[in-house]
N, CA and C atoms as an extended XYZ file, in Angstrom:
402
Properties=species:S:1:pos:R:3:atomname:S:1:resname:S:1:resid:I:1 pbc="F F F"
N      -110.891        6.894      -38.822 N   MET     1
C      -111.061        7.528      -40.197 CA  MET     1
C      -109.799        8.148      -40.666 C   MET     1
N      -109.516        7.852      -41.876 N   ALA     2
C      -108.267        8.337      -42.484 CA  ALA     2
C      -108.361        9.859      -42.736 C   ALA     2
N      -107.110       10.415      -42.476 N   THR     3
C      -107.036       11.915      -42.791 CA  THR     3
C      -106.966       12.166      -44.248 C   THR     3
N      -107.246       13.371      -44.675 N   ILE     4
C      -107.125       13.817      -46.128 CA  ILE     4
C      -105.767       13.426      -46.637 C   ILE     4
N      -104.714       13.605      -45.789 N   PHE     5
C      -103.446       13.365      -46.390 CA  PHE     5
C      -103.196       11.820      -46.617 C   PHE     5
N      -103.798       11.129      -45.687 N   THR     6
C      -103.616        9.525      -45.979 CA  THR     6
C      -104.281        9.187      -47.212 C   THR     6
N      -105.561        9.735      -47.409 N   LYS     7
C      -106.295        9.517      -48.621 CA  LYS     7
C      -105.492        9.926      -49.816 C   LYS     7
N      -104.821       11.084      -49.713 N   ILE     8
C      -103.954       11.505      -50.880 CA  ILE     8
C      -102.760       10.597      -51.150 C   ILE     8
N      -102.106       10.179      -50.083 N   ALA     9
C      -101.010        9.285      -50.138 CA  ALA     9
C      -101.312        7.911      -50.753 C   ALA     9
N      -102.493        7.466      -50.482 N   HIS    10
C      -103.052        6.191      -50.934 CA  HIS    10
C      -103.814        6.305      -52.334 C   HIS    10
N      -103.814        7.492      -52.940 N   GLY    11
C      -104.322        7.714      -54.228 CA  GLY    11
C      -105.878        7.774      -54.299 C   GLY    11
N      -106.536        7.912      -53.112 N   GLU    12
C      -107.912        8.075      -53.010 CA  GLU    12
C      -108.404        9.478      -53.322 C   GLU    12
N      -107.558       10.363      -53.299 N   ILE    13
C      -107.831       11.791      -53.606 CA  ILE    13
C      -106.659       12.244      -54.422 C   ILE    13
N      -107.047       12.813      -55.664 N   PRO    14
C      -105.884       13.274      -56.577 CA  PRO    14
C      -104.944       14.298      -55.932 C   PRO    14
N      -103.663       14.271      -56.386 N   SER    15
C      -102.740       15.209      -55.926 CA  SER    15
C      -101.621       15.374      -57.033 C   SER    15
N      -100.824       16.405      -56.891 N   TYR    16
C       -99.766       16.654      -57.775 CA  TYR    16
C       -98.402       16.006      -57.147 C   TYR    16
N       -98.219       14.715      -57.380 N   LYS    17
C       -97.080       13.976      -56.794 CA  LYS    17
C       -95.782       14.610      -57.274 C   LYS    17
N       -94.842       14.800      -56.212 N   CYS    18
C       -93.512       15.245      -56.372 CA  CYS    18
C       -92.530       14.185      -56.131 C   CYS    18
N       -92.845       13.235      -55.250 N   ALA    19
C       -91.945       12.194      -54.890 CA  ALA    19
C       -92.719       11.149      -54.013 C   ALA    19
N       -92.158        9.948      -54.015 N   GLU    20
C       -92.755        8.851      -53.221 CA  GLU    20
C       -91.793        7.753      -52.972 C   GLU    20
N       -91.814        7.311      -51.709 N   SER    21
C       -91.101        6.083      -51.293 CA  SER    21
C       -92.095        5.111      -50.792 C   SER    21
N       -91.596        4.049      -50.278 N   GLU    22
C       -92.419        3.054      -49.602 CA  GLU    22
C       -93.231        3.638      -48.531 C   GLU    22
N       -92.703        4.469      -47.671 N   ASN    23
C       -93.376        5.020      -46.518 CA  ASN    23
C       -93.639        6.557      -46.448 C   ASN    23
N       -93.288        7.166      -47.479 N   PHE    24
C       -93.446        8.701      -47.484 CA  PHE    24
C       -93.976        9.136      -48.849 C   PHE    24
N       -94.518       10.296      -48.813 N   TYR    25
C       -95.229       10.859      -49.998 CA  TYR    25
C       -94.992       12.397      -50.071 C   TYR    25
N       -94.660       12.998      -51.206 N   ALA    26
C       -94.577       14.418      -51.290 CA  ALA    26
C       -95.486       14.949      -52.487 C   ALA    26
N       -96.180       15.979      -52.213 N   PHE    27
C       -97.003       16.567      -53.210 CA  PHE    27
C       -97.209       18.071      -53.043 C   PHE    27
N       -97.597       18.723      -54.164 N   LEU    28
C       -97.736       20.155      -54.114 CA  LEU    28
C       -98.867       20.599      -53.208 C   LEU    28
N       -98.582       21.658      -52.477 N   ASP    29
C       -99.685       22.294      -51.665 CA  ASP    29
C      -100.619       22.930      -52.670 C   ASP    29
N      -101.966       22.703      -52.510 N   ILE    30
C      -102.870       23.399      -53.501 CA  ILE    30
C      -103.151       24.826      -53.112 C   ILE    30
N      -102.648       25.268      -52.011 N   ALA    31
C      -102.741       26.761      -51.751 CA  ALA    31
C      -101.371       27.262      -51.426 C   ALA    31
N      -100.416       27.241      -52.324 N   PRO    32
C       -98.977       27.464      -52.163 CA  PRO    32
C       -98.597       28.865      -51.833 C   PRO    32
N       -97.596       29.001      -50.898 N   LEU    33
C       -96.955       30.279      -50.561 CA  LEU    33
C       -96.165       30.743      -51.917 C   LEU    33
N       -95.539       29.774      -52.568 N   ALA    34
C       -94.664       29.932      -53.681 CA  ALA    34
C       -94.802       28.767      -54.605 C   ALA    34
N       -94.499       29.041      -55.978 N   LYS    35
C       -94.600       27.940      -56.861 CA  LYS    35
C       -93.553       26.794      -56.341 C   LYS    35
N       -94.123       25.686      -56.412 N   GLY    36
C       -93.277       24.489      -55.859 CA  GLY    36
C       -93.508       24.223      -54.457 C   GLY    36
N       -94.253       24.953      -53.759 N   HIS    37
C       -94.438       24.703      -52.299 CA  HIS    37
C       -95.035       23.145      -52.195 C   HIS    37
N       -94.297       22.426      -51.424 N   THR    38
C       -94.456       20.985      -51.333 CA  THR    38
C       -94.726       20.486      -49.983 C   THR    38
N       -95.606       19.620      -49.821 N   LEU    39
C       -95.868       18.957      -48.550 CA  LEU    39
C       -95.266       17.570      -48.452 C   LEU    39
N       -94.582       17.163      -47.430 N   VAL    40
C       -94.031       15.818      -47.229 CA  VAL    40
C       -94.620       15.206      -45.995 C   VAL    40
N       -95.142       14.006      -46.273 N   ILE    41
C       -95.921       13.223      -45.222 CA  ILE    41
C       -95.509       11.734      -45.121 C   ILE    41
N       -95.711       11.177      -43.873 N   PRO    42
C       -95.581        9.831      -43.791 CA  PRO    42
C       -96.912        9.160      -44.240 C   PRO    42
N       -96.839        8.070      -45.019 N   LYS    43
C       -98.021        7.536      -45.661 CA  LYS    43
C       -98.926        6.852      -44.570 C   LYS    43
N       -98.366        6.140      -43.604 N   ASN    44
C       -99.183        5.288      -42.825 CA  ASN    44
C       -99.138        5.707      -41.364 C   ASN    44
N       -98.744        6.930      -40.936 N   VAL    45
C       -98.764        7.429      -39.600 CA  VAL    45
C       -99.607        8.634      -39.636 C   VAL    45
N      -100.684        8.652      -38.939 N   GLU    46
C      -101.618        9.665      -38.962 CA  GLU    46
C      -101.564       10.700      -37.644 C   GLU    46
N      -100.535       10.406      -36.850 N   ASP    47
C      -100.311       11.385      -35.627 CA  ASP    47
C      -100.108       12.767      -36.299 C   ASP    47
N      -100.751       13.687      -35.554 N   ASP    48
C      -100.691       15.053      -36.035 CA  ASP    48
C       -99.542       15.839      -35.501 C   ASP    48
N       -98.644       15.312      -34.667 N   TYR    49
C       -97.547       16.074      -34.110 CA  TYR    49
C       -96.167       15.291      -34.479 C   TYR    49
N       -95.362       15.971      -35.229 N   ILE    50
C       -94.130       15.329      -35.760 CA  ILE    50
C       -93.326       14.684      -34.578 C   ILE    50
N       -93.251       15.318      -33.381 N   PHE    51
C       -92.424       14.859      -32.294 CA  PHE    51
C       -93.015       13.572      -31.663 C   PHE    51
N       -94.155       13.172      -32.100 N   HIS    52
C       -94.752       11.816      -31.550 CA  HIS    52
C       -94.165       10.791      -32.383 C   HIS    52
N       -93.658       10.981      -33.568 N   LEU    53
C       -93.178        9.825      -34.377 CA  LEU    53
C       -92.063        9.127      -33.601 C   LEU    53
N       -91.995        7.846      -33.875 N   ASP    54
C       -90.906        7.040      -33.294 CA  ASP    54
C       -89.574        7.603      -33.963 C   ASP    54
N       -88.456        7.310      -33.386 N   GLU    55
C       -87.221        7.782      -33.869 CA  GLU    55
C       -86.810        7.402      -35.291 C   GLU    55
N       -87.111        6.144      -35.650 N   ALA    56
C       -86.735        5.626      -36.972 CA  ALA    56
C       -87.601        6.352      -38.064 C   ALA    56
N       -88.915        6.458      -37.791 N   THR    57
C       -89.819        7.079      -38.688 CA  THR    57
C       -89.453        8.613      -38.894 C   THR    57
N       -89.111        9.307      -37.727 N   TYR    58
C       -88.864       10.741      -37.721 CA  TYR    58
C       -87.536       10.917      -38.618 C   TYR    58
N       -86.600        9.946      -38.353 N   ALA    59
C       -85.310       10.236      -39.123 CA  ALA    59
C       -85.569        9.897      -40.645 C   ALA    59
N       -86.302        8.862      -40.994 N   GLU    60
C       -86.571        8.546      -42.359 CA  GLU    60
C       -87.416        9.630      -43.066 C   GLU    60
N       -88.268       10.225      -42.302 N   LEU    61
C       -89.098       11.316      -42.760 CA  LEU    61
C       -88.232       12.552      -43.287 C   LEU    61
N       -87.282       12.902      -42.388 N   TRP    62
C       -86.407       13.969      -42.589 CA  TRP    62
C       -85.338       13.783      -43.763 C   TRP    62
N       -84.944       12.451      -43.830 N   ALA    63
C       -84.064       12.073      -45.001 CA  ALA    63
C       -84.830       12.165      -46.328 C   ALA    63
N       -86.115       11.773      -46.354 N   PHE    64
C       -86.960       11.840      -47.482 CA  PHE    64
C       -87.250       13.238      -47.854 C   PHE    64
N       -87.514       14.085      -46.904 N   ALA    65
C       -87.674       15.493      -47.105 CA  ALA    65
C       -86.473       16.237      -47.620 C   ALA    65
N       -85.277       15.765      -47.200 N   ARG    66
C       -83.979       16.381      -47.711 CA  ARG    66
C       -83.964       16.105      -49.154 C   ARG    66
N       -84.124       14.848      -49.650 N   LYS    67
C       -83.959       14.501      -50.967 CA  LYS    67
C       -85.032       15.293      -51.850 C   LYS    67
N       -86.186       15.419      -51.338 N   VAL    68
C       -87.304       16.179      -51.985 CA  VAL    68
C       -86.920       17.566      -52.045 C   VAL    68
N       -86.362       18.209      -51.039 N   ALA    69
C       -85.915       19.540      -51.106 CA  ALA    69
C       -84.746       19.708      -52.149 C   ALA    69
N       -83.872       18.886      -52.234 N   LEU    70
C       -82.864       18.934      -53.252 CA  LEU    70
C       -83.429       18.881      -54.625 C   LEU    70
N       -84.468       18.106      -54.902 N   ALA    71
C       -85.044       17.962      -56.168 CA  ALA    71
C       -85.876       19.237      -56.429 C   ALA    71
N       -86.593       19.733      -55.437 N   LEU    72
C       -87.285       21.010      -55.588 CA  LEU    72
C       -86.405       22.269      -55.938 C   LEU    72
N       -85.325       22.353      -55.226 N   LYS    73
C       -84.411       23.433      -55.605 CA  LYS    73
C       -83.767       23.343      -57.066 C   LYS    73
N       -83.545       22.049      -57.476 N   ALA    74
C       -83.141       21.886      -58.782 CA  ALA    74
C       -84.195       22.188      -59.849 C   ALA    74
N       -85.514       21.969      -59.527 N   ALA    75
C       -86.555       22.073      -60.434 CA  ALA    75
C       -87.287       23.564      -60.471 C   ALA    75
N       -87.105       24.196      -59.378 N   VAL    76
C       -87.808       25.503      -59.191 CA  VAL    76
C       -86.662       26.510      -58.787 C   VAL    76
N       -86.409       27.410      -59.663 N   PRO    77
C       -85.400       28.566      -59.245 CA  PRO    77
C       -85.714       29.286      -57.966 C   PRO    77
N       -84.729       29.214      -57.077 N   CYS    78
C       -84.943       29.764      -55.753 CA  CYS    78
C       -83.542       29.985      -55.114 C   CYS    78
N       -83.479       30.750      -54.097 N   GLN    79
C       -82.215       30.966      -53.329 CA  GLN    79
C       -82.034       29.649      -52.356 C   GLN    79
N       -83.151       29.357      -51.704 N   ARG    80
C       -83.131       28.336      -50.767 CA  ARG    80
C       -84.501       27.615      -50.749 C   ARG    80
N       -84.563       26.545      -50.063 N   VAL    81
C       -85.891       25.776      -49.789 CA  VAL    81
C       -86.102       25.989      -48.283 C   VAL    81
N       -87.121       26.646      -47.923 N   GLY    82
C       -87.425       26.879      -46.556 CA  GLY    82
C       -88.274       25.683      -45.955 C   GLY    82
N       -88.117       25.462      -44.711 N   VAL    83
C       -88.767       24.315      -44.040 CA  VAL    83
C       -89.578       24.801      -42.966 C   VAL    83
N       -90.753       24.334      -42.788 N   ALA    84
C       -91.707       24.557      -41.698 CA  ALA    84
C       -92.508       23.475      -41.229 C   ALA    84
N       -92.688       23.210      -39.956 N   VAL    85
C       -93.580       22.224      -39.476 CA  VAL    85
C       -94.475       22.834      -38.613 C   VAL    85
N       -95.816       23.012      -39.048 N   LEU    86
C       -96.850       23.647      -38.316 CA  LEU    86
C       -97.702       22.660      -37.776 C   LEU    86
N       -98.452       22.031      -38.653 N   GLY    87
C       -99.353       21.005      -38.269 CA  GLY    87
C      -100.652       21.378      -37.731 C   GLY    87
N      -100.967       22.585      -37.886 N   MET    88
C      -102.305       23.108      -37.348 CA  MET    88
C      -103.514       22.949      -38.228 C   MET    88
N      -103.257       22.734      -39.523 N   GLU    89
C      -104.303       22.757      -40.396 CA  GLU    89
C      -104.998       21.419      -40.773 C   GLU    89
N      -104.028       20.387      -40.631 N   VAL    90
C      -104.431       19.046      -41.063 CA  VAL    90
C      -103.873       18.193      -39.913 C   VAL    90
N      -104.721       17.306      -39.295 N   PRO    91
C      -104.193       16.480      -38.204 CA  PRO    91
C      -103.429       15.228      -38.753 C   PRO    91
N      -102.303       15.581      -39.466 N   HIS    92
C      -101.377       14.494      -40.012 CA  HIS    92
C      -100.092       15.199      -40.075 C   HIS    92
N       -99.052       14.593      -39.480 N   THR    93
C       -97.673       15.129      -39.522 CA  THR    93
C       -97.281       15.497      -41.016 C   THR    93
N       -96.890       16.678      -41.222 N   HIS    94
C       -96.399       17.187      -42.540 CA  HIS    94
C       -95.310       18.223      -42.428 C   HIS    94
N       -94.488       18.177      -43.372 N   ILE    95
C       -93.380       19.204      -43.549 CA  ILE    95
C       -93.676       20.018      -44.708 C   ILE    95
N       -93.620       21.283      -44.615 N   HIS    96
C       -93.702       22.309      -45.728 CA  HIS    96
C       -92.356       22.589      -46.237 C   HIS    96
N       -92.126       22.407      -47.553 N   LEU    97
C       -90.887       22.749      -48.143 CA  LEU    97
C       -91.296       23.996      -49.156 C   LEU    97
N       -90.779       25.147      -48.971 N   VAL    98
C       -91.222       26.210      -49.757 CA  VAL    98
C       -89.956       26.949      -50.398 C   VAL    98
N       -90.015       27.007      -51.794 N   PRO    99
C       -88.936       27.738      -52.425 CA  PRO    99
C       -88.837       29.169      -51.916 C   PRO    99
N       -87.791       29.723      -51.685 N   LEU   100
C       -87.608       31.040      -51.102 CA  LEU   100
C       -86.681       31.903      -51.931 C   LEU   100
N       -87.025       33.038      -52.188 N   GLN   101
C       -86.176       34.223      -52.633 CA  GLN   101
C       -85.639       35.127      -51.529 C   GLN   101
N       -86.567       35.238      -50.632 N   THR   102
C       -86.392       36.032      -49.334 CA  THR   102
C       -86.980       35.339      -48.155 C   THR   102
N       -86.643       35.769      -47.012 N   GLU   103
C       -87.249       35.100      -45.708 CA  GLU   103
C       -88.795       35.394      -45.723 C   GLU   103
N       -89.118       36.619      -46.305 N   GLY   104
C       -90.564       36.966      -46.288 CA  GLY   104
C       -91.388       36.067      -47.002 C   GLY   104
N       -90.840       35.235      -47.853 N   ASP   105
C       -91.554       34.221      -48.715 CA  ASP   105
C       -92.174       33.093      -47.855 C   ASP   105
N       -91.690       33.032      -46.643 N   MET   106
C       -92.186       31.989      -45.656 CA  MET   106
C       -93.259       32.359      -44.795 C   MET   106
N       -93.825       33.571      -44.912 N   ASP   107
C       -94.946       34.038      -44.179 CA  ASP   107
C       -96.321       33.417      -44.510 C   ASP   107
N       -96.787       32.464      -43.683 N   PHE   108
C       -98.043       31.748      -43.875 CA  PHE   108
C       -99.278       32.660      -43.852 C   PHE   108
N       -99.196       33.919      -43.409 N   ARG   109
C      -100.238       34.834      -43.322 CA  ARG   109
C      -100.468       35.514      -44.667 C   ARG   109
N       -99.600       35.523      -45.463 N   LYS   110
C       -99.740       36.243      -46.785 CA  LYS   110
C      -100.678       35.434      -47.688 C   LYS   110
N      -101.281       36.118      -48.665 N   PRO   111
C      -102.254       35.405      -49.678 CA  PRO   111
C      -101.439       34.319      -50.361 C   PRO   111
N      -102.203       33.214      -50.525 N   LYS   112
C      -101.834       32.091      -51.243 CA  LYS   112
C      -101.863       32.297      -52.756 C   LYS   112
N      -101.108       31.549      -53.459 N   LEU   113
C      -101.067       31.580      -54.892 CA  LEU   113
C      -102.345       30.782      -55.426 C   LEU   113
N      -102.763       31.055      -56.544 N   GLN   114
C      -103.827       30.223      -57.219 CA  GLN   114
C      -103.366       29.949      -58.605 C   GLN   114
N      -102.884       28.615      -58.675 N   LEU   115
C      -102.163       28.251      -60.028 CA  LEU   115
C      -102.974       27.367      -60.664 C   LEU   115
N      -103.036       27.381      -61.995 N   GLU   116
C      -103.858       26.496      -62.867 CA  GLU   116
C      -103.330       25.091      -62.962 C   GLU   116
N      -104.192       24.142      -63.104 N   ALA   117
C      -103.849       22.715      -63.074 CA  ALA   117
C      -102.667       22.432      -64.019 C   ALA   117
N      -102.623       22.881      -65.241 N   PRO   118
C      -101.449       22.588      -66.022 CA  PRO   118
C      -100.083       23.078      -65.576 C   PRO   118
N      -100.141       24.183      -64.877 N   GLU   119
C       -98.963       24.741      -64.300 CA  GLU   119
C       -98.399       23.850      -63.074 C   GLU   119
N       -99.534       23.500      -62.192 N   MET   120
C       -99.274       22.584      -61.012 CA  MET   120
C       -98.683       21.326      -61.477 C   MET   120
N       -99.246       20.770      -62.499 N   LYS   121
C       -98.728       19.411      -63.022 CA  LYS   121
C       -97.304       19.564      -63.502 C   LYS   121
N       -97.042       20.769      -64.234 N   ALA   122
C       -95.682       20.853      -64.837 CA  ALA   122
C       -94.573       20.945      -63.683 C   ALA   122
N       -95.032       21.689      -62.713 N   ILE   123
C       -94.124       21.907      -61.566 CA  ILE   123
C       -93.884       20.552      -60.760 C   ILE   123
N       -94.869       19.827      -60.502 N   ALA   124
C       -94.863       18.513      -59.916 CA  ALA   124
C       -93.925       17.617      -60.637 C   ALA   124
N       -94.277       17.548      -61.998 N   ASP   125
C       -93.478       16.569      -62.827 CA  ASP   125
C       -92.011       17.011      -62.804 C   ASP   125
N       -91.712       18.318      -62.889 N   ALA   126
C       -90.279       18.719      -62.806 CA  ALA   126
C       -89.576       18.256      -61.562 C   ALA   126
N       -90.304       18.481      -60.415 N   ILE   127
C       -89.637       18.016      -59.156 CA  ILE   127
C       -89.566       16.501      -59.185 C   ILE   127
N       -90.496       15.766      -59.598 N   LEU   128
C       -90.437       14.282      -59.600 CA  LEU   128
C       -89.284       13.853      -60.492 C   LEU   128
N       -89.156       14.474      -61.634 N   HIS   129
C       -88.067       14.141      -62.505 CA  HIS   129
C       -86.655       14.359      -61.761 C   HIS   129
N       -86.484       15.464      -61.132 N   GLU   130
C       -85.366       15.698      -60.413 CA  GLU   130
C       -85.124       14.686      -59.300 C   GLU   130
N       -86.174       14.386      -58.590 N   TYR   131
C       -86.121       13.383      -57.434 CA  TYR   131
C       -85.637       12.060      -57.924 C   TYR   131
N       -86.150       11.640      -59.069 N   GLU   132
C       -85.822       10.339      -59.614 CA  GLU   132
C       -84.357       10.267      -60.218 C   GLU   132
N       -83.836       11.426      -60.408 N   THR   133
C       -82.393       11.329      -60.928 CA  THR   133
C       -81.388       11.495      -59.726 C   THR   133
N       -81.793       11.751      -58.548 N   LEU   134
C       -80.956       11.877      -57.348 CA  LEU   134
C       -80.496       10.420      -56.932 C   LEU   134
């Protein structure tokens, strides 16, 4: 059975797309730590542990995430883009990219933002635009 992230990557569940390549997909987290909080996933690998990925997929995933992070930083004002790989909530490898003003912005225990759909779409569109210009 496909994970929720696989269904998102294949367009079966709607998402706020930030970037896409043949093998990877990036979309806004619906319960973000900060505006622009993005998840980066492999489209066709459902293993829930990033270190189980084969070397080529692992390297390509990080290269894709890097490009998404550069687009994110250009689209969303922040000091840095933080990176986290937790993998505890959804059984599908995913990288969190979080715009940071301080290190405390990366605390996954803090309350999540609740953003309206038009704002989420505008953020995703801005990231996607930056991604496509890189």
